[in-house]
KOLZAGU-9587 format. One record per residue (C-alpha): x, y negated, z negated. Coordinates in Angstrom, 1 decimal. Example, Ala and Ser with C-alpha at 12.3 -4.5 7.8 and 13.67 -1.06 7.14 Angstrom:
<rs>
+--------+--------+--------+
!   east !  north !     up !
+--------+--------+--------+
!   12.3 !    4.5 !   -7.8 !
!   13.7 !    1.1 !   -7.1 !
+--------+--------+--------+
</rs>
This chain:
<rs>
+--------+--------+--------+
!   east !  north !     up !
+--------+--------+--------+
!   12.9 !  -66.1 !   55.6 !
!   14.8 !  -63.2 !   57.9 !
!   18.3 !  -64.3 !   58.1 !
!   19.8 !  -64.6 !   61.8 !
!   23.1 !  -65.4 !   61.2 !
!   25.5 !  -63.4 !   63.3 !
!   28.7 !  -62.0 !   62.1 !
!   30.2 !  -61.8 !   65.4 !
!   33.4 !  -59.1 !   64.5 !
!   30.4 !  -56.5 !   63.0 !
!   28.6 !  -57.5 !   65.8 !
!   31.6 !  -56.6 !   68.5 !
!   31.3 !  -53.1 !   66.6 !
!   28.1 !  -53.0 !   66.8 !
!   27.5 !  -53.4 !   70.5 !
!   30.6 !  -50.7 !   71.1 !
!   28.3 !  -48.3 !   68.8 !
!   25.2 !  -48.8 !   70.7 !
!   27.1 !  -48.8 !   74.2 !
!   28.6 !  -45.6 !   73.4 !
!   25.4 !  -44.3 !   72.7 !
!   23.3 !  -45.5 !   75.4 !
!   20.8 !  -47.6 !   73.1 !
!   18.6 !  -50.0 !   74.0 !
!   16.4 !  -52.0 !   71.5 !
!   13.3 !  -53.0 !   72.1 !
!   11.9 !  -56.0 !   71.5 !
!    8.7 !  -56.9 !   69.1 !
!    6.9 !  -58.5 !   72.4 !
!    7.7 !  -54.9 !   74.2 !
!    6.3 !  -53.0 !   71.0 !
!    2.8 !  -55.0 !   71.7 !
!    2.8 !  -54.7 !   75.2 !
!    4.3 !  -51.5 !   76.3 !
!    3.7 !  -51.8 !   80.0 !
!    6.1 !  -54.3 !   79.8 !
!    8.8 !  -51.5 !   79.0 !
!   11.3 !  -51.0 !   82.0 !
!   10.6 !  -47.7 !   84.5 !
!   13.6 !  -46.5 !   83.9 !
!   12.7 !  -46.1 !   80.1 !
!    9.5 !  -44.8 !   81.0 !
!   10.9 !  -42.0 !   83.2 !
!   13.4 !  -41.1 !   80.4 !
!   10.0 !  -40.7 !   78.0 !
!    8.9 !  -38.3 !   80.5 !
!   10.9 !  -35.2 !   78.7 !
!   11.2 !  -36.9 !   75.3 !
!    9.3 !  -35.4 !   72.2 !
!    7.6 !  -37.6 !   70.3 !
!    9.3 !  -36.7 !   67.1 !
!   12.8 !  -36.4 !   69.0 !
!   16.1 !  -37.9 !   67.5 !
!   16.3 !  -39.6 !   70.7 !
!   17.2 !  -43.6 !   71.1 !
!   14.4 !  -43.8 !   73.9 !
!   11.9 !  -42.9 !   71.0 !
!   12.5 !  -46.6 !   69.7 !
!    9.9 !  -47.8 !   72.2 !
!    7.5 !  -45.5 !   70.6 !
!    7.8 !  -47.4 !   67.8 !
!    3.7 !  -49.0 !   68.8 !
!    0.3 !  -48.1 !   68.0 !
!    0.0 !  -47.6 !   71.8 !
!    1.2 !  -44.0 !   72.4 !
!   -0.7 !  -41.3 !   74.3 !
!   -1.2 !  -39.3 !   71.5 !
!    0.7 !  -36.5 !   72.6 !
!    3.8 !  -34.3 !   71.4 !
!    5.7 !  -34.7 !   74.4 !
!    6.4 !  -36.6 !   77.6 !
!    3.6 !  -39.3 !   76.5 !
!    3.3 !  -42.9 !   78.1 !
!    1.2 !  -45.8 !   77.0 !
!   -2.3 !  -46.6 !   76.8 !
!   -4.7 !  -48.4 !   74.7 !
!   -4.4 !  -48.7 !   70.5 !
!   -5.0 !  -45.4 !   68.9 !
!   -7.8 !  -45.8 !   67.0 !
!  -10.9 !  -44.0 !   65.1 !
!  -14.4 !  -45.4 !   64.5 !
!  -15.7 !  -43.5 !   61.5 !
!  -19.9 !  -43.5 !   61.9 !
!  -22.5 !  -43.9 !   59.2 !
!  -23.1 !  -40.2 !   58.8 !
!  -19.8 !  -40.0 !   57.4 !
!  -19.6 !  -42.9 !   55.6 !
!  -22.7 !  -43.5 !   54.1 !
!  -22.5 !  -47.3 !   55.0 !
!  -23.6 !  -49.2 !   58.4 !
!  -20.8 !  -51.6 !   58.8 !
!  -18.4 !  -49.7 !   61.6 !
!  -15.2 !  -48.9 !   59.6 !
!  -12.4 !  -48.7 !   62.3 !
!   -9.2 !  -47.7 !   61.3 !
!   -6.1 !  -47.5 !   63.1 !
!   -4.5 !  -44.2 !   63.7 !
!   -0.7 !  -43.7 !   62.5 !
!   -0.2 !  -40.2 !   63.4 !
!    1.2 !  -40.7 !   66.9 !
!    3.9 !  -42.8 !   66.0 !
!    7.6 !  -41.2 !   65.6 !
!    7.5 !  -39.8 !   62.3 !
!    3.8 !  -39.0 !   62.4 !
!    3.6 !  -42.9 !   60.4 !
!    3.3 !  -46.4 !   61.0 !
!    6.0 !  -47.0 !   58.7 !
!    8.6 !  -46.3 !   61.2 !
!    7.8 !  -49.4 !   62.4 !
!    8.0 !  -51.4 !   59.1 !
!   11.6 !  -50.3 !   58.8 !
!   12.3 !  -51.0 !   62.7 !
!   11.2 !  -54.7 !   61.4 !
!   13.7 !  -54.6 !   58.9 !
!   16.9 !  -53.2 !   60.3 !
!   16.8 !  -54.6 !   63.7 !
!   17.3 !  -58.4 !   63.0 !
!   20.1 !  -57.0 !   60.7 !
!   21.8 !  -54.8 !   63.2 !
!   21.5 !  -57.2 !   66.2 !
!   23.4 !  -59.9 !   64.5 !
!   26.0 !  -58.3 !   63.0 !
!   25.0 !  -58.5 !   59.7 !
!   24.4 !  -54.6 !   59.7 !
!   27.5 !  -52.3 !   60.7 !
!   26.9 !  -48.8 !   61.7 !
!   30.8 !  -48.2 !   61.7 !
!   31.0 !  -48.7 !   58.0 !
!   27.4 !  -49.1 !   56.2 !
!   24.7 !  -47.2 !   55.4 !
!   21.4 !  -47.9 !   55.5 !
!   19.5 !  -47.2 !   51.9 !
!   15.7 !  -46.8 !   51.9 !
!   13.9 !  -47.0 !   48.7 !
!   10.3 !  -45.9 !   49.5 !
!    7.6 !  -43.9 !   47.6 !
!    7.5 !  -41.8 !   50.5 !
!    7.0 !  -42.8 !   54.6 !
!    8.9 !  -46.1 !   55.0 !
!   12.4 !  -44.1 !   54.0 !
!   11.4 !  -41.2 !   56.6 !
!   10.8 !  -44.1 !   59.1 !
!   14.0 !  -45.7 !   57.8 !
!   16.0 !  -42.8 !   57.9 !
!   14.6 !  -41.7 !   61.6 !
!   15.0 !  -45.0 !   62.8 !
!   18.8 !  -45.1 !   61.4 !
!   19.2 !  -41.8 !   63.4 !
!   18.4 !  -43.5 !   66.6 !
!   20.5 !  -46.3 !   66.1 !
!   23.8 !  -44.4 !   65.4 !
!   23.4 !  -45.6 !   61.5 !
!   24.2 !  -43.4 !   58.6 !
!   21.3 !  -43.5 !   56.1 !
!   20.3 !  -42.8 !   52.4 !
!   16.7 !  -42.1 !   51.5 !
!   15.3 !  -42.8 !   47.9 !
!   11.6 !  -41.6 !   46.8 !
!   10.3 !  -40.2 !   43.6 !
!   10.7 !  -36.4 !   43.0 !
!    6.7 !  -36.2 !   42.9 !
!    6.5 !  -36.3 !   46.4 !
!    5.1 !  -33.8 !   49.1 !
!    7.6 !  -31.0 !   49.5 !
!    6.8 !  -31.8 !   53.1 !
!    8.6 !  -34.9 !   52.5 !
!   11.8 !  -34.0 !   51.7 !
!   12.1 !  -31.1 !   53.9 !
!   11.9 !  -33.3 !   57.2 !
!   14.0 !  -35.6 !   55.4 !
!   16.9 !  -33.1 !   55.1 !
!   16.4 !  -33.1 !   58.7 !
!   17.6 !  -36.5 !   59.5 !
!   18.7 !  -38.5 !   56.5 !
!   22.1 !  -38.5 !   55.4 !
!   21.9 !  -38.4 !   51.9 !
!   18.5 !  -37.8 !   49.8 !
!   18.1 !  -39.5 !   46.5 !
!   15.0 !  -38.0 !   44.1 !
!   14.3 !  -40.6 !   41.6 !
!   12.2 !  -40.0 !   38.6 !
!    8.2 !  -39.7 !   38.3 !
!    5.5 !  -40.4 !   41.0 !
!    4.2 !  -42.7 !   43.5 !
!    3.5 !  -45.5 !   40.6 !
!    7.1 !  -45.3 !   39.5 !
!    8.5 !  -48.0 !   41.6 !
!   10.6 !  -49.3 !   39.0 !
!   13.0 !  -46.5 !   38.6 !
!   13.9 !  -46.6 !   42.5 !
!   14.8 !  -50.4 !   42.1 !
!   17.3 !  -49.2 !   39.6 !
!   19.0 !  -46.6 !   41.8 !
!   19.3 !  -49.4 !   43.9 !
!   21.1 !  -51.4 !   41.8 !
!   23.4 !  -48.6 !   41.0 !
!   24.3 !  -48.0 !   44.7 !
!   25.3 !  -51.8 !   45.2 !
!   27.7 !  -51.8 !   41.8 !
!   29.5 !  -48.6 !   42.5 !
!   29.7 !  -48.6 !   46.4 !
!   30.8 !  -51.3 !   49.0 !
!   29.4 !  -49.4 !   52.2 !
!   25.9 !  -49.7 !   51.6 !
!   23.0 !  -52.4 !   52.8 !
!   19.9 !  -51.9 !   51.3 !
!   16.3 !  -52.0 !   52.9 !
!   14.0 !  -53.0 !   50.7 !
!   10.4 !  -53.0 !   52.0 !
!    8.7 !  -54.5 !   49.2 !
!   11.2 !  -57.4 !   49.6 !
!   11.9 !  -57.5 !   53.3 !
!   10.2 !  -60.0 !   55.9 !
!   11.0 !  -57.8 !   58.4 !
!    8.1 !  -55.7 !   56.8 !
!    5.7 !  -58.5 !   56.5 !
!    6.3 !  -60.2 !   59.7 !
!    6.4 !  -56.4 !   62.1 !
!    3.1 !  -55.9 !   60.6 !
!    1.8 !  -59.5 !   61.1 !
!    3.2 !  -59.2 !   64.9 !
!    2.7 !  -55.7 !   66.3 !
!   -0.5 !  -54.0 !   63.7 !
!   -2.6 !  -57.6 !   63.8 !
!   -2.5 !  -57.6 !   67.7 !
!   -3.2 !  -54.1 !   67.9 !
!   -6.2 !  -54.6 !   65.5 !
!   -7.2 !  -57.7 !   67.5 !
!   -6.8 !  -55.5 !   71.1 !
!   -9.4 !  -53.1 !   69.2 !
!  -11.8 !  -55.2 !   68.1 !
!  -11.8 !  -57.3 !   71.6 !
!  -12.4 !  -53.5 !   73.4 !
!  -15.7 !  -52.4 !   71.1 !
!  -17.2 !  -55.8 !   70.2 !
!  -20.7 !  -56.1 !   70.9 !
!  -22.9 !  -59.4 !   71.3 !
!  -23.4 !  -60.0 !   67.9 !
!  -20.0 !  -58.3 !   66.4 !
!  -18.7 !  -60.1 !   63.5 !
!  -15.0 !  -59.4 !   61.7 !
!  -16.0 !  -58.8 !   57.9 !
!  -12.3 !  -58.3 !   57.4 !
!   -9.5 !  -55.4 !   56.4 !
!   -9.3 !  -53.3 !   53.5 !
!   -5.6 !  -51.6 !   52.9 !
!   -3.8 !  -50.3 !   50.2 !
!   -1.0 !  -52.6 !   49.3 !
!    1.6 !  -50.6 !   49.2 !
!    4.9 !  -52.7 !   49.6 !
!    2.4 !  -55.5 !   50.9 !
!    3.7 !  -54.9 !   54.5 !
!    0.6 !  -53.8 !   56.5 !
!   -1.5 !  -56.5 !   54.3 !
!    0.5 !  -58.9 !   56.6 !
!   -1.5 !  -57.9 !   59.5 !
!   -4.7 !  -59.6 !   57.3 !
!   -2.8 !  -62.6 !   57.8 !
!   -3.3 !  -62.3 !   61.4 !
!   -6.7 !  -61.4 !   61.7 !
!   -8.1 !  -64.2 !   59.2 !
!   -6.5 !  -66.7 !   61.9 !
!   -8.1 !  -64.8 !   64.8 !
!  -11.4 !  -64.1 !   63.6 !
!  -12.2 !  -67.2 !   60.8 !
!  -14.0 !  -66.0 !   58.1 !
!  -12.8 !  -62.3 !   57.7 !
!  -11.9 !  -61.4 !   54.6 !
!   -8.3 !  -59.5 !   53.4 !
!   -8.9 !  -56.6 !   50.5 !
!   -6.3 !  -55.4 !   48.6 !
!   -6.6 !  -52.1 !   47.4 !
!   -5.0 !  -49.7 !   44.6 !
!   -5.5 !  -46.8 !   42.4 !
!   -7.7 !  -47.2 !   39.5 !
!   -5.2 !  -45.3 !   37.6 !
!   -2.7 !  -47.9 !   37.9 !
!   -4.7 !  -51.2 !   38.0 !
!   -2.1 !  -53.7 !   38.3 !
!   -3.8 !  -56.6 !   40.6 !
!   -7.0 !  -55.8 !   39.2 !
!   -6.1 !  -56.2 !   35.2 !
!   -2.2 !  -56.0 !   35.3 !
!   -2.4 !  -52.0 !   34.4 !
!    0.1 !  -49.7 !   35.2 !
!    0.2 !  -45.6 !   34.9 !
!    0.6 !  -42.7 !   37.5 !
!   -1.6 !  -41.7 !   40.0 !
!   -1.9 !  -39.2 !   43.2 !
!   -2.7 !  -41.3 !   46.1 !
!    1.0 !  -40.7 !   47.7 !
!    3.0 !  -43.6 !   49.1 !
!    1.4 !  -46.4 !   47.8 !
!    3.8 !  -47.5 !   45.1 !
!    2.4 !  -49.7 !   42.3 !
!    3.1 !  -51.6 !   38.6 !
!    4.2 !  -54.6 !   40.2 !
!    2.9 !  -57.3 !   43.2 !
!    5.7 !  -56.9 !   46.0 !
!    7.7 !  -60.5 !   47.2 !
!    6.2 !  -60.1 !   50.7 !
!    2.4 !  -60.2 !   49.6 !
!    0.6 !  -63.4 !   50.7 !
!   -1.2 !  -63.2 !   47.4 !
!   -2.6 !  -66.3 !   48.3 !
!   -4.3 !  -65.2 !   51.4 !
!   -5.7 !  -62.1 !   49.7 !
!   -9.5 !  -62.7 !   49.3 !
!  -10.6 !  -59.3 !   47.2 !
!   -8.9 !  -56.6 !   45.1 !
!  -10.3 !  -52.8 !   45.2 !
!   -9.4 !  -50.1 !   42.9 !
!   -9.9 !  -46.6 !   44.1 !
!  -10.2 !  -43.8 !   41.4 !
!   -7.6 !  -40.8 !   42.8 !
!   -9.9 !  -38.3 !   42.1 !
!  -12.3 !  -39.5 !   44.7 !
!   -9.4 !  -39.6 !   47.2 !
!   -8.0 !  -36.1 !   46.3 !
!  -10.9 !  -34.5 !   46.6 !
!  -12.2 !  -35.7 !   50.1 !
!   -9.1 !  -34.1 !   51.4 !
!  -10.5 !  -30.3 !   51.1 !
!  -14.1 !  -31.7 !   52.8 !
!  -12.1 !  -33.2 !   55.4 !
!   -9.7 !  -30.4 !   55.7 !
!  -10.6 !  -26.7 !   55.2 !
!  -13.4 !  -25.3 !   57.3 !
!  -16.2 !  -24.9 !   54.7 !
!  -15.9 !  -29.0 !   54.8 !
!  -16.0 !  -29.2 !   58.1 !
!  -18.7 !  -26.5 !   58.3 !
!  -21.2 !  -29.0 !   56.0 !
!  -20.5 !  -32.0 !   57.3 !
!  -21.6 !  -30.6 !   60.7 !
!  -24.7 !  -29.4 !   59.5 !
!  -25.0 !  -33.2 !   58.0 !
!  -24.9 !  -34.7 !   61.2 !
!  -21.1 !  -35.8 !   61.7 !
!  -20.3 !  -35.0 !   65.3 !
!  -17.8 !  -32.3 !   66.5 !
!  -15.3 !  -35.1 !   67.8 !
!  -15.1 !  -36.9 !   64.5 !
!  -14.7 !  -33.6 !   62.6 !
!  -11.7 !  -32.7 !   65.0 !
!  -10.2 !  -35.9 !   64.4 !
!  -10.0 !  -36.0 !   60.1 !
!   -6.9 !  -34.2 !   60.3 !
!   -5.8 !  -37.9 !   61.5 !
!   -6.3 !  -39.1 !   57.7 !
!   -3.8 !  -38.8 !   55.1 !
!   -4.4 !  -39.3 !   51.2 !
!   -3.4 !  -42.9 !   52.0 !
!   -5.8 !  -43.4 !   54.9 !
!   -8.8 !  -41.7 !   52.9 !
!   -7.9 !  -44.5 !   50.0 !
!   -8.3 !  -47.2 !   52.7 !
!  -11.7 !  -45.5 !   54.0 !
!  -12.9 !  -45.5 !   50.6 !
!  -11.8 !  -49.1 !   49.9 !
!  -13.2 !  -50.1 !   53.2 !
!  -16.9 !  -48.4 !   52.1 !
!  -16.5 !  -50.4 !   48.9 !
!  -16.4 !  -53.9 !   50.6 !
!  -18.9 !  -52.8 !   53.1 !
!  -21.5 !  -52.3 !   50.2 !
!  -20.3 !  -55.1 !   48.0 !
!  -20.6 !  -57.9 !   51.1 !
!  -24.0 !  -56.0 !   52.4 !
!  -22.5 !  -55.5 !   55.6 !
!  -24.7 !  -54.7 !   58.6 !
!  -24.0 !  -52.4 !   61.8 !
!  -22.9 !  -55.7 !   63.6 !
!  -19.9 !  -56.2 !   61.2 !
!  -16.6 !  -54.4 !   61.8 !
!  -14.2 !  -53.4 !   58.8 !
!  -10.9 !  -52.9 !   59.9 !
!   -8.0 !  -50.5 !   57.9 !
!   -5.2 !  -48.5 !   58.8 !
!   -4.6 !  -44.7 !   58.7 !
!   -1.0 !  -44.9 !   57.7 !
!   -0.2 !  -41.3 !   58.4 !
!   -2.2 !  -37.8 !   58.9 !
!   -2.4 !  -34.8 !   57.0 !
!    0.9 !  -33.4 !   58.4 !
!    2.7 !  -33.9 !   55.3 !
!    0.4 !  -32.7 !   52.8 !
!   -0.4 !  -29.3 !   53.7 !
!    0.7 !  -28.4 !   50.1 !
!   -1.6 !  -30.3 !   48.6 !
!   -4.3 !  -28.5 !   49.7 !
!   -2.6 !  -25.4 !   48.8 !
!   -2.2 !  -26.9 !   45.2 !
!   -5.8 !  -27.6 !   45.3 !
!   -6.9 !  -24.1 !   46.0 !
!   -4.5 !  -22.7 !   43.6 !
!   -6.2 !  -24.8 !   41.0 !
!   -9.7 !  -25.3 !   41.8 !
!  -10.2 !  -21.5 !   43.4 !
!  -11.7 !  -21.1 !   47.3 !
!  -13.5 !  -24.2 !   48.7 !
!  -17.4 !  -23.6 !   49.6 !
!  -20.3 !  -25.5 !   51.4 !
!  -21.6 !  -26.2 !   47.8 !
!  -18.5 !  -27.6 !   46.9 !
!  -18.0 !  -29.6 !   49.8 !
!  -21.8 !  -31.2 !   49.7 !
!  -20.9 !  -31.9 !   45.7 !
!  -17.9 !  -33.6 !   47.3 !
!  -19.5 !  -35.6 !   50.0 !
!  -21.9 !  -37.1 !   47.7 !
!  -20.1 !  -37.5 !   44.8 !
!  -17.0 !  -38.6 !   46.1 !
!  -18.2 !  -40.4 !   49.7 !
!  -21.5 !  -41.4 !   49.4 !
!  -21.6 !  -41.6 !   45.5 !
!  -18.6 !  -44.8 !   45.6 !
!  -20.1 !  -47.8 !   44.0 !
!  -18.7 !  -51.2 !   43.7 !
!  -17.4 !  -50.8 !   40.2 !
!  -13.6 !  -51.6 !   39.4 !
!  -13.4 !  -54.8 !   42.3 !
!  -12.9 !  -58.6 !   41.7 !
!  -13.5 !  -61.2 !   44.4 !
!  -10.3 !  -63.3 !   43.7 !
!  -11.2 !  -67.0 !   42.4 !
!   -8.3 !  -69.8 !   43.0 !
!   -6.9 !  -68.7 !   39.4 !
!   -7.2 !  -64.8 !   39.9 !
!   -5.1 !  -65.1 !   43.2 !
!   -2.4 !  -67.2 !   41.0 !
!   -2.6 !  -64.9 !   37.9 !
!   -1.5 !  -61.9 !   40.6 !
!    1.0 !  -64.0 !   42.5 !
!    2.5 !  -64.9 !   39.0 !
!    3.3 !  -61.2 !   38.1 !
!    6.1 !  -61.4 !   40.7 !
!    8.1 !  -63.4 !   38.4 !
!    8.4 !  -60.7 !   36.1 !
!   10.0 !  -58.3 !   38.7 !
!   11.5 !  -60.7 !   41.0 !
!   13.2 !  -63.3 !   39.5 !
!   13.7 !  -61.3 !   35.8 !
!   15.0 !  -58.2 !   37.5 !
!   15.8 !  -58.6 !   41.0 !
!   17.7 !  -62.0 !   41.2 !
!   15.1 !  -63.6 !   43.6 !
!   14.9 !  -67.5 !   42.2 !
!   11.9 !  -69.0 !   40.9 !
!   12.3 !  -71.9 !   43.3 !
!   11.2 !  -69.7 !   46.4 !
!    8.5 !  -68.2 !   44.2 !
!    7.0 !  -71.6 !   44.1 !
!    7.1 !  -72.0 !   47.6 !
!    5.5 !  -68.9 !   48.3 !
!    2.7 !  -70.6 !   46.3 !
!    2.4 !  -74.2 !   46.9 !
!    4.3 !  -74.4 !   50.6 !
!    1.7 !  -74.2 !   53.5 !
!    4.4 !  -74.0 !   55.9 !
!    6.1 !  -70.7 !   54.1 !
!    4.6 !  -68.1 !   55.4 !
!    3.7 !  -69.6 !   58.8 !
!    7.4 !  -70.1 !   59.5 !
!    7.9 !  -66.8 !   59.0 !
!    4.9 !  -65.6 !   61.4 !
!    6.9 !  -67.9 !   63.9 !
!   10.2 !  -66.2 !   63.9 !
!    9.3 !  -63.2 !   66.5 !
!   10.2 !  -65.6 !   69.1 !
!   13.5 !  -65.7 !   67.9 !
!   14.0 !  -62.6 !   66.7 !
!   13.1 !  -61.1 !   70.4 !
!   15.5 !  -63.3 !   72.1 !
!   18.6 !  -61.9 !   69.6 !
!   17.2 !  -58.6 !   70.6 !
!   17.5 !  -59.3 !   74.3 !
!   21.1 !  -60.9 !   73.6 !
!   22.0 !  -58.4 !   72.2 !
!   20.8 !  -55.7 !   75.0 !
!   22.7 !  -57.9 !   77.5 !
!   25.8 !  -57.6 !   75.5 !
!   25.7 !  -53.4 !   75.8 !
!   25.3 !  -53.7 !   79.3 !
!   28.2 !  -56.2 !   79.7 !
+--------+--------+--------+
</rs>
């Protein structure tokens, strides 16, 4: 559960810090419905850039930002529907766009969901504590950014092989940066560094996205609701929501699937991962290049019992689509093959994990033989803004791109996607995946087996977490009132 116990002494110091910096914290309800944000906040935002380190940008932790870099207000959910000319399938693949969050990635929402409950209860003291953000990429960026907005010091932890752009941007906002050995799949090394910090420093608070239920709840409440709104907007008379496909990563975003299943009975949840590290599929391990998803373990906050399908994506497919979507020769080829200019102009909204999510949706659509009446939901966690160096690396390794190579990539890595390396989960399969939590969380990270069993056997375990949003919002409102007084 999310601990809402109040530490009165630390709360007083936290309130004073926020009062001094004119900080107001939005509720989850305001992030779902920004039309309820006070007029004075909206007026302030008219002069604030989307990535500015300004406390008012806390109110832009929403899927509904106007897609502009400065002064934007709010509107409908940002999404893109990918056509059959691009995907090769009849199903309507609909992806929420993370580009228009502050930092350019939706992980800023997950980190908000983790930090704010501890801040408004006084469990985290910004005058004394440093917020530690262990991550394989965007989460530590979002955490460092939110820390800066909320007057908190931060420590970002991420693997050394992540893109150069991530490290360069972090230098502008994080208090400390720690690069751990390895790539996206080296999560254990990140955990080890967290334990080292806890044992050697008394000023750190770890916000581990893989076990923080604030991450799960934020996506259940805010991302799930955003998906529902998109479906209501684009639905036709015979429309059916077939399901949700996302790379699991920290298992935050997949929590939106719990909401979708409740709202659209019959929808399925598909968890995808890199074929080069097939932990959910076959208890496998390895390194891969789909940045930011993390693996070799099952996150504590993953509601495995509610997951229907595992899909493995070859990172060679994801990486070869990057030049197709972003280099001029690739765009020219796509235009000649019927992809509209409107869609082509939006392909830079899709980062590497977003490509993996789309490929998962294509495999999902083929596996279930979906039609034009079916919607498959997914998420574009970030855009190509953090991966320009990967394009340069591709050209350096493979030479100049060409339309003939674009044709090969399109037919091989998109239209050629098959339904291999997939597993529709039986009860026993789900139980097997859930059991993997034991080795990471009970043996290594100090969680107790009683709670592990409750996640599986107690029907109210996940429902109780989902019901906590009103309590958190009430604490936020009380906190804001203290700032005013």
